[in-house]
C-alpha positions in Angstrom: -13.0 -21.5 -0.6 -12.9 -19.8 2.2 -13.8 -16.0 3.7 -10.8 -14.2 5.7 -12.2 -11.9 8.5 -10.4 -9.3 6.8 -10.4 -6.6 4.8 -7.7 -5.0 2.7 -6.4 -1.3 0.5 -5.8 -1.8 -2.6 -2.6 0.6 -3.2 -0.7 1.7 -6.0 1.7 4.7 -6.0 0.1 7.5 -8.1 2.1 9.8 -10.9 2.9 12.0 -8.2 4.6 9.0 -6.0 7.2 8.6 -9.2 8.1 11.9 -10.1 9.4 11.9 -6.5 10.6 8.5 -5.7 12.0 7.3 -9.2 15.5 9.6 -9.1 16.0 7.5 -6.4 15.3 4.5 -7.5 18.3 2.5 -9.8 16.9 0.0 -11.7 14.7 1.9 -13.2 12.8 -1.0 -15.5 11.4 -1.8 -12.1 9.4 0.7 -12.4 8.0 -0.3 -15.1 6.8 -3.5 -13.7 5.7 -2.3 -10.1 2.6 -3.6 -9.0 -0.6 -2.4 -6.3 0.2 -4.1 -3.1 -2.7 -5.4 -1.1 -2.2 -4.8 2.4 -4.5 -6.8 4.4 -7.0 -5.1 7.8 -8.8 -5.5 10.4 -13.2 -6.1 8.5 -14.3 -3.2 10.2 -14.6 -0.9 8.0 -16.7 2.8 9.3 -14.9 5.2 7.9 -12.7 5.0 5.1 -10.4 8.1 6.2 -9.5 6.6 9.1 -9.3 3.0 8.1 -6.6 5.3 5.8 -5.3 7.6 8.9 -4.2 4.1 11.0 -2.1 2.5 8.2 -1.2 5.2 5.9 2.9 6.3 7.6 3.3 2.1 7.5 2.2 1.9 3.9 3.6 5.1 2.9 7.3 3.5 4.1 6.2 0.1 2.4 6.0 1.1 -0.6 8.9 3.3 -0.9 11.6 0.6 1.4 10.4 -1.4 -1.5 11.9 0.2 -4.0 14.7 2.7 -1.9 16.2 0.6 0.8 17.8 2.5 3.8 16.7 6.0 2.7 14.7 8.8 4.1 11.4 9.5 2.6 11.8 12.8 -0.2 7.9 13.4 1.2 5.9 13.3 4.3 2.7 12.1 4.8 1.2 14.5 7.3 -3.0 13.9 6.3 -5.0 11.2 4.4 -4.8 13.9 1.5 -1.7 13.5 1.4 -1.1 9.5 1.4 -4.0 9.6 -1.3 -2.0 12.2 -3.8 1.0 9.6 -3.2 -1.4 6.6 -3.5 -4.8 5.7 -4.9 -6.3 3.4 -2.6 -9.4 0.9 -3.1 -11.0 -0.1 -0.3 -12.4 -4.0 -0.2 -15.0 -5.0 2.8 -14.3 -9.4 1.5 -10.7 -11.2 1.4 -11.9 -14.5 -0.2 -9.0 -16.9 -0.3 -9.2 -19.1 -3.1 -5.4 -21.7 -2.0 -6.7 -24.7 0.5 -3.0 -23.8 2.0 -2.8 -21.9 5.2 -0.7 -18.6 4.4 2.9 -18.4 5.2 4.3 -16.2 8.0 7.4 -15.0 7.3 
């Protein structure tokens, strides 16, 4: 096992997110099976709000785009408070890779 030089944001949409987005989702079964997403970030986490501010718009767009392609998000993320109302976020400082093969880049 190898410890990576990364921290992470573990992100899961909240009920508020689903209330706004689910009417736009064609495959409703996908909602029931949606899993949280882990985003690898720089390992230096001194201020959690600053970290959320740095990545919140990219993450919100990615979470929305996983469900609905080629559409504008039906909500706006202005600050960290907005973000955490739409997404449950956990921050961690260690990532350990249990797989010996190097990860592929997409």
